[in-house]
C-alpha positions in Angstrom: 12.6 -14.1 9.0 11.0 -11.8 11.2 9.0 -9.2 9.3 8.5 -5.8 10.9 5.3 -3.5 9.7 5.4 0.0 10.6 4.0 3.3 9.3 6.4 5.8 8.4 6.3 8.8 10.5 9.7 10.4 8.9 11.4 9.8 5.9 15.3 9.5 5.8 17.2 9.5 2.6 18.1 6.0 3.2 14.3 4.8 3.4 13.7 7.0 0.5 16.4 5.3 -1.6 15.0 2.0 -0.8 11.3 3.0 -1.7 12.4 4.2 -5.3 14.5 0.8 -5.5 11.3 -1.2 -4.8 8.6 0.9 -6.6 9.6 -0.2 -10.2 8.8 -3.8 -9.1 5.0 -2.4 -9.1 5.1 -1.3 -12.7 7.9 -0.6 -15.0 6.1 2.4 -16.3 6.1 4.2 -12.5 7.3 7.6 -12.4 9.5 8.1 -9.4 8.7 11.1 -7.3 11.1 13.2 -5.7 12.3 12.9 -2.0 9.9 16.2 -1.0 6.9 14.4 -2.6 7.2 11.5 -0.2 8.0 13.8 2.5 4.6 15.6 2.0 2.6 12.2 1.9 4.3 11.5 5.1 3.1 14.6 6.7 -0.3 14.2 5.3 -3.1 13.7 7.7 -5.1 11.3 5.3 -2.3 9.3 3.3 -0.2 6.7 5.4 2.8 4.8 4.0 3.4 1.4 5.6 6.6 -0.4 5.2 7.6 -4.0 5.7 11.2 -4.5 6.9 13.4 -7.5 7.1 16.0 -6.2 9.7 16.8 -2.6 8.0 16.0 -3.7 4.6 12.8 -2.4 3.0 11.1 -5.2 1.5 7.4 -4.2 1.1 5.2 -1.1 0.9 1.6 -0.1 0.9 -0.1 3.1 0.7 -3.3 3.7 2.6 -5.5 6.8 1.8 -8.3 7.7 4.1 -10.9 9.9 3.3 -14.3 11.3 4.7 -17.6 11.5 2.4 -21.3 12.1 3.7 -21.6 8.1 3.9 -18.8 7.6 6.3 -14.9 7.1 6.6 -13.4 5.1 3.7 -9.8 3.9 2.8 -8.3 3.1 -0.3 -5.3 0.8 -0.5 -2.8 1.8 -3.4 0.6 0.8 -4.4 1.0 -2.5 -2.5 4.2 -4.1 -3.7 6.7 -6.7 -2.2 10.3 -7.2 -3.2 10.4 -10.2 -5.7 13.0 -12.0 -3.6 10.4 -12.1 -1.0 7.2 -13.1 -2.7 5.7 -16.0 -1.4 6.6 -15.5 2.2 3.5 -14.0 3.5 4.9 -10.4 3.6 2.1 -9.1 1.4 -0.4 -10.7 3.6 1.4 -9.3 6.7 1.2 -5.7 5.2 -2.4 -6.1 4.4 -3.7 -7.6 7.8 -1.7 -4.6 9.4 -3.6 -2.3 7.0 -7.0 -3.8 7.9 -6.2 -3.6 11.6 -5.2 0.1 11.5 -8.6 0.9 9.7 -10.6 -1.2 12.0 -9.0 0.7 15.0 -9.7 3.8 13.5 -13.5 3.2 12.9 -13.0 3.2 9.2 -16.5 1.8 7.4 -14.9 -0.1 4.3 -11.7 -0.6 2.6 -11.3 -0.5 -1.3 -8.6 -1.5 -3.4 -8.0 -2.3 -7.0 -5.9 -5.0 -8.6 -5.0 -6.0 -12.2 -6.6 -9.2 -12.9 -3.2 -10.6 -14.3 -2.1 -10.4 -10.5 -3.3 -13.9 -9.8 -1.4 -14.2 -6.4 -2.4 -10.7 -5.5 -6.1 -11.3 -6.2 -6.1 -14.8 -4.5 -4.5 -12.8 -1.3 -7.4 -10.2 -1.4 -10.2 -12.6 -1.5 -8.3 -14.7 1.3 -8.5 -11.8 3.5 -12.3 -11.1 3.0 -12.4 -8.5 0.1 -15.2 -9.0 -2.4 -14.9 -8.3 -6.1 -17.3 -5.5 -6.8 -19.7 -5.4 -9.9 -18.8 -1.9 -10.9 -17.5 0.0 -13.6 -14.3 1.8 -12.9 -13.5 5.0 -14.9 -10.7 7.2 -14.9 -9.8 10.4 -16.8 -6.0 11.0 -17.5 -5.4 14.7 -17.1 -2.1 16.1 -18.7 
């Protein structure tokens, strides 16, 4: 199997369909956004969607959010998901390595991500790639 990782620069209806078919594997409670929402992300300067393809079939996706703050340029990896039929085949590792390389080339100082502790394989992958678990509190405020 030859996996191709690429940043999305344009959104077709077919790629959109494949993305919305894949995202529920990330979370059963995920709210699927409309086509124009994804199109807006792709045209954003700070948010990048990377896809993994086996031939023309989307088998994985991740989002990289790049931001500038007074302490330097940072990035946040979000919504990494690999199709369950392709798990265990290093697709997630390939996506992550691609994102890390992209960040390095852009001079990004640090990369953050969060992962549910129950996602054993994902957490093992992140540690194997050099990510360290922070000793910090993560807070969130849900706005309606």
